[in-house]
Structure formats: C-alpha cells, structure tokens
N, C-alpha and C positions, 0 to 999 in steps of 0.2 A: 752172659756177657753184659747185660743191662745192670746186673748186680755189681759187677766189677766197676763199671763206669760210675754207678751211684756211689760206691764206696770211695772212689777217687774224689768225687765232688764233695762228699761229706767230710773227708779228711782235709780237703782244701779250705773248707769253710770253718774248720775247727770243731765240728760236731762229732767227729768219730776218730778214735785213735788209729795208729798204723794197724793194718790187718793182714793176716795170712789166711787164705781160704783154699779149700780143696773141693772139687766137685766132679761128678760124672754126668753123662748125657743120656736122656731118654725122652723121645726117640733119638737115635744117632743123628748127627748133623755134620754139615760142612761149614766151617767158619771161614769167611773171606777177610783178607787184610783190608784195612780202612781204604787204601788207595787202589785195591785190586778191582778194576772195572771189567776186565775180560775174563770170561770163564765159559766152559761148554754149556750150551742151552739144555742138554740132557740132564745136567745136574739138578735141574728143577723138578725132575720127574723120577728120581731114583727111589727105590724101595729096598728094604732089607727085613727079612722075616715078617713080611706083611705090613710093615710100617713105612710110611713115607719119610725120607730123610729131610730134616729141616735145613734150610739154607739161611745163614745169618751173617751179619757183618760185624767184625770186631771193632772196638774203638782204637785198637793198635794196628800197626802195619804188618808187613810180612805177606807170605803166600798162603794158599788154602790149606786148611788142616781138616782131616777126617776125624771126627770125634766118635769113635766106636772102639771099645776095648782099650781105652786110655783113661788116665787120671789127669784132670786139669788143675793146675795150681795158680794162685793169684797172690801177689804181694802189692800192697798199697802203702807207701811210706814217703817220707820227705827228709830233707836235711842231708842227703848224700851228695858229696862233692866229687868233681872229676868229670872226665869225658863220658860219653854214652857207654863206651866199651868198659871203662873202669867201673861204672855203676852196675852194668850187667854182671861183672865179675864179683862185685861186693854182694849182690843179691844171690847169685848162683852158688856162692860158697856153701850155703846151707843145703843145697841139692847135692853137691859133691860130697859133703860130710855125711849127710843122711844115707846116701847110697853106699858110701864106704863102710858105714857101720853094719850094712847088710852084706858086705863082702863083694861089692861091685865097684870097680874103679872107673871113673869117668874123666874125660879130658875134653878140651874145647876143640871144635871143628876148625878146619883150615880153608874152607872154600871162600872164594872172593865174591865180587859183585855179580858174577855170572848167575847167581841164584835168581835174580829178578826175571830171567827168561824161563824159569821152571815154575809152572803153576802149583806144584806139589811142595809144600814146606819141607817134607821129609825126604825130598829128592836130593837135597844138598845140605851140608852142615857148615855154617859160617862160624866165625870166632865167638858168636853169641850163643851157639848151640853146644850141647853136651853129647859126646859120643862114647861108645863102648870101646874096649881095647881092639876089637876086630874092625873098628871103623863104622859100625852101624849106629845111626843116629837114634838116641834114646829120648832126648828132650829138645823140643824146639820152643824158643821163647820169643816174645815180642814186647815192646814197650810203648807206653803213651806218657808224655810229660805235659804238665800244665802248671805253670807258675810255681815251680819248685817241688810239686808233688808228682810222684812217679807211680804208675801202674805197670807192673811187669807180670805177665801171665804166660803160661805155656802148657803144652801137651806132653805128657809122659806116656810113652808107648808101653803097654803091658801085654794085652792079648788081642791085637787087632785081627779081624777076619781077612785073610789073604784074598779071597775071592771078591769081597766087597771093595777092598783097597785097589785091586787091579781094575775093577769095574769103574771106579771113580777116576783113577789116574792113568789107566792104560795097561795093557798086557805087560806082565813081568816088571812092574814098577815096585812091587812089594819086596822088602827085604826083612828077613826074620831077625828077631832079637832074642838072645839067649840070656834068660834071667833065672834066679834060683827057683826051683820047683815049688818050694814051700811058701813062697812069697804071696801074701794076701794084700788087698788094698788097705785093710785096717792096719796091718803090720807096717806097711810102707808109710802110711800117714803118720803113725806114731813115731817112726824113725825120723821123718822129716820135721815134725814138730819139735822133737828133742834137739835136732841139729839147729833149727831156727832159733830156739831159745838160747842155745849156746853161742851161735854166730852173732846174733843181734843183741846179746846180753839183755834179754827181757823176759818177763813172766807172761806166759800166754794164757788167756782166759777164754773159755768157750762161751760165745754169746750168740744165741739164735736171733734171727730177725723178728721184730714184732709185726703184728698185723698191719699197723699204720705204715711201717717201713716197707712191707710188701706192696701195699697199695701205691706208695710213692714210686717204687721201682717199676711196677707194671705200667705206670704212666710214661716211662721212658722207652718202653719196648716199641720197636719199629717192625711192623708186620710186612712180609714180602707179599 
C-alpha cells in the first residue's frame, strides 16, 4: 500500500510514468479504507497458519478487505476525464477484457450506498465493483485522486480460505467463487497485462524498484 501511494506521488511530480502493478500478501492482512475508523478490536490479534495478520490502512476509501488468497492490482495514471464512475469504468475495462480472454464474464455490481454500513468490502457489490454471472463479487476496487492523478487499486478473489474469512467477518459471510480450474496467478497476470496494453494503447515495460526507491518507500510506512 505504501508502494501504491509512492507511485502516485512519483507520477504526480513527473518522475514516474503511468504504472500497472500486481502483488500478493505475506503474511495475510486486513486493509482498512482511509476513512474507516471503526473495526472489531479482535482484528488486531488474528492469526492464520501460525502468522499474525497485519492490519494496514489504505490510501483509498472503501471497506475492509482480507488479503489472503487474492491478487491485488494497482493502476496509477492521469489525464482521464469524466465523473468518478466514468473513470472507474475506463480503468476497469482492462479487467473485464482480461477475464473475458480467460472465459470469465464480468459485469458491474448494483448495490447502493448501503455498503457503508457493512465492514466487509466483499459483502456488497457497488457499480464500481465487478461480479460474476451468479452475482458473486470477484473484484472490489477503490480510488484515490490527487491533483489530476488517480490511484485505483483492488482485490481479485482467487482462493480465499473460508474459515479465515468467516473468522474475520462473521459466520457464513463467505461466498465461494467459481473460476477455471487451470487458472494460475501467472496466467491471470499475463492476461490482464495484455488486456491493459490493448485498452490503454500502450507498451508495458517491466521495471523493478531500485534499492534507493525501496528506502524511500519504507520511509512512508506507518506502523500500527
């Protein structure tokens, strides 16, 4: 999350091009929306497979997300015109196209503002989220805007642990997602990168962070 925020600041200052990023979490973590101040105290003491779950705050809004068995994506860009929802749809198009190339059809959720009363991001699907044909939410996204620069990132559910999910959000809060059996994270990322290159009409180059960049990012981290 600190890397996402750093990439936004770098792009805003003209030091870094638009960025597409994918990552997983180790150890698992719960990320809280920027304005989400209330959450169960026991979240600070959860463990899974002998590891303590991290509790972090996102630079973007929304509800809590359990990052375990998921793939997180992040897009940092600028120059997109329109309302917040229109910008969501412009960015989400690469997610829709990428999953379609894998044989999975996605559409936008329909839930209204009632989601703010649900601490679980995946408990509702708004018009900024992507759901499967059976209504199960596959991708929850959130945005942060700063002076024309946009950070949109989100969680793609792949193989979450049902027991841990229910432990975090309450009994029977888990809903299963049906995905292709042969799907790997590597195959998914390749499909999404190809779709992003097509949707945004750009050439994507792999660029690892340098040691000095890592040191700069670590300076942004807020410890709980």
